[in-house]
C-alpha positions as CSV (number, residue, x, y, z in Angstrom):
1,M,76.0,39.8,121.2
2,H,72.3,39.1,121.2
3,L,72.4,39.8,125.0
4,D,74.0,43.2,124.6
5,V,71.2,44.4,122.3
6,R,68.6,43.2,124.7
7,Q,70.3,44.8,127.7
8,S,70.8,48.1,125.9
9,S,67.2,48.3,124.8
10,R,66.1,47.6,128.4
11,A,68.4,50.3,129.6
12,A,67.1,52.8,127.0
13,A,63.5,52.0,127.9
14,A,64.2,52.5,131.6
15,I,65.8,55.9,130.9
16,V,62.9,57.0,128.7
17,L,60.4,56.0,131.4
18,A,62.4,57.7,134.1
19,V,62.5,61.0,132.0
20,L,58.7,60.7,131.3
21,L,58.0,60.1,135.0
22,A,60.1,63.1,136.0
23,L,58.5,65.4,133.5
24,S,54.9,64.3,134.5
25,Q,55.7,65.0,138.1
26,R,57.0,68.4,137.3
27,L,53.9,69.2,135.2
28,L,51.6,68.0,137.9
29,A,53.4,70.2,140.5
30,E,53.0,73.3,138.2
31,D,49.2,72.6,137.7
32,A,48.7,72.2,141.5
33,T,49.8,75.9,142.0
34,H,47.0,77.1,139.7
35,V,44.1,75.3,141.4
36,V,41.3,77.4,142.7
37,T,39.4,76.1,145.7
38,P,35.6,75.9,145.6
39,S,35.3,78.4,148.4
40,E,37.5,80.9,146.5
41,L,35.2,80.5,143.5
42,Q,32.1,81.0,145.6
43,Q,33.6,84.1,147.2
44,A,34.4,85.6,143.8
45,A,30.9,84.8,142.5
46,V,29.3,86.4,145.6
47,K,31.5,89.5,145.2
48,A,30.7,89.8,141.5
49,S,27.0,89.4,142.2
50,T,27.0,91.9,145.0
51,A,28.9,94.5,142.8
52,R,26.4,93.9,140.0
53,Q,23.4,94.4,142.3
54,Q,24.9,97.6,143.7
55,N,25.4,99.0,140.2
56,L,21.9,98.0,139.2
57,D,20.4,99.7,142.2
58,E,22.4,102.8,141.7
59,V,21.5,103.2,138.0
60,R,17.8,102.3,138.6
61,Q,17.6,104.8,141.4
62,F,19.1,107.5,139.1
63,F,16.5,106.8,136.4
64,S,13.6,106.5,138.8
65,S,14.0,110.0,140.1
66,A,11.3,112.5,139.2
67,R,13.8,114.7,137.3
68,A,15.0,111.7,135.3
69,Q,11.4,110.6,134.5
70,E,10.5,114.1,133.3
71,A,13.7,114.3,131.2
72,L,13.0,110.9,129.5
73,K,9.4,111.8,128.8
74,S,10.4,115.2,127.3
75,A,12.8,113.3,125.0
76,H,10.0,110.9,124.1
77,I,11.8,107.9,125.6
78,N,9.8,105.4,127.5
79,P,11.2,105.3,131.1
80,K,9.9,101.7,131.5
81,Q,11.9,100.6,128.5
82,V,15.1,102.1,129.9
83,T,14.6,100.5,133.3
84,T,14.0,97.1,131.6
85,A,17.1,97.6,129.4
86,I,19.3,98.3,132.3
87,S,19.1,94.8,133.6
88,T,20.1,93.3,130.3
89,L,23.5,95.1,130.3
90,D,26.6,92.9,131.0
91,D,28.7,93.5,134.1
92,A,31.3,95.7,132.4
93,E,28.7,97.9,130.7
94,L,26.7,98.2,133.9
95,A,29.8,99.1,136.0
96,Q,30.8,101.8,133.5
97,L,27.3,103.2,133.5
98,A,27.2,103.3,137.3
99,S,30.4,105.1,137.3
100,R,29.0,107.8,135.0
101,V,25.9,108.1,137.1
102,Q,28.0,108.6,140.2
103,K,30.1,111.3,138.5
104,A,27.0,113.1,137.2
105,Q,25.3,113.0,140.6
106,T,28.5,114.3,142.3
107,D,28.9,117.0,139.7
108,F,25.3,118.1,140.1
109,A,25.5,118.1,143.9
110,A,28.7,120.1,143.8
111,G,27.0,122.7,141.5
112,R,29.3,122.0,138.5
113,L,26.2,120.9,136.5
114,S,22.9,122.7,135.9
115,D,19.5,121.0,135.6
116,R,19.8,121.3,131.9
117,D,23.2,119.6,131.8
118,L,22.0,116.8,134.0
119,I,19.0,116.2,131.7
120,I,21.2,116.1,128.7
121,I,23.5,113.6,130.3
122,L,20.5,111.5,131.5
123,V,18.9,111.4,128.0
124,A,22.3,110.6,126.4
125,V,22.8,107.7,128.9
126,A,19.3,106.4,128.3
127,V,19.9,106.5,124.5
128,L,23.2,104.7,125.0
129,I,21.5,101.9,127.0
130,L,18.8,101.5,124.4
131,I,21.4,101.3,121.6
132,I,23.4,98.7,123.4
133,V,20.4,96.6,124.0
134,A,19.2,97.0,120.4
135,V,22.5,96.0,119.0
136,R,22.4,92.7,120.8
C-alpha cells in the first residue's frame, strides 16, 4: 500500500507539472503577439516628433505675423512670453492649438472672418496658452 501512495503522488505531481507547462507555453505565445519591434518604436517616435515640430512651426508662424504681434501688444500681452509658452505645451494641447490656428487662417482667407474677429481669436488663444502654462 505504501507503493500505491508513492505512485499516485508521482502521477499527481506529473499532471500538475504538465498543466503548468501547458499554461506557461500558452501565456508566452500570447505575449509574443504583443511585442513591438525596436524599428516600429523608432518609427512611431519619429512620426510623433515630426508632427509636434510641424504643429510648433505652424503656431509660431501664426503668432509671429505682424497682425498677431500688433494684436498681442494692443491686448498688453508680451509676444515673447507667448512664443516661449508655446513650446511648453504637451503634444495633445499643441495639436489642438494648431488645429484652431489652421481653422482661423482658413476662415480668414475665405472671408468668413474680419480682421477684428481674427484679432479676438488670436488674443483668446494667447491667453489660453498662458493660462495652461501658468497652471502647470
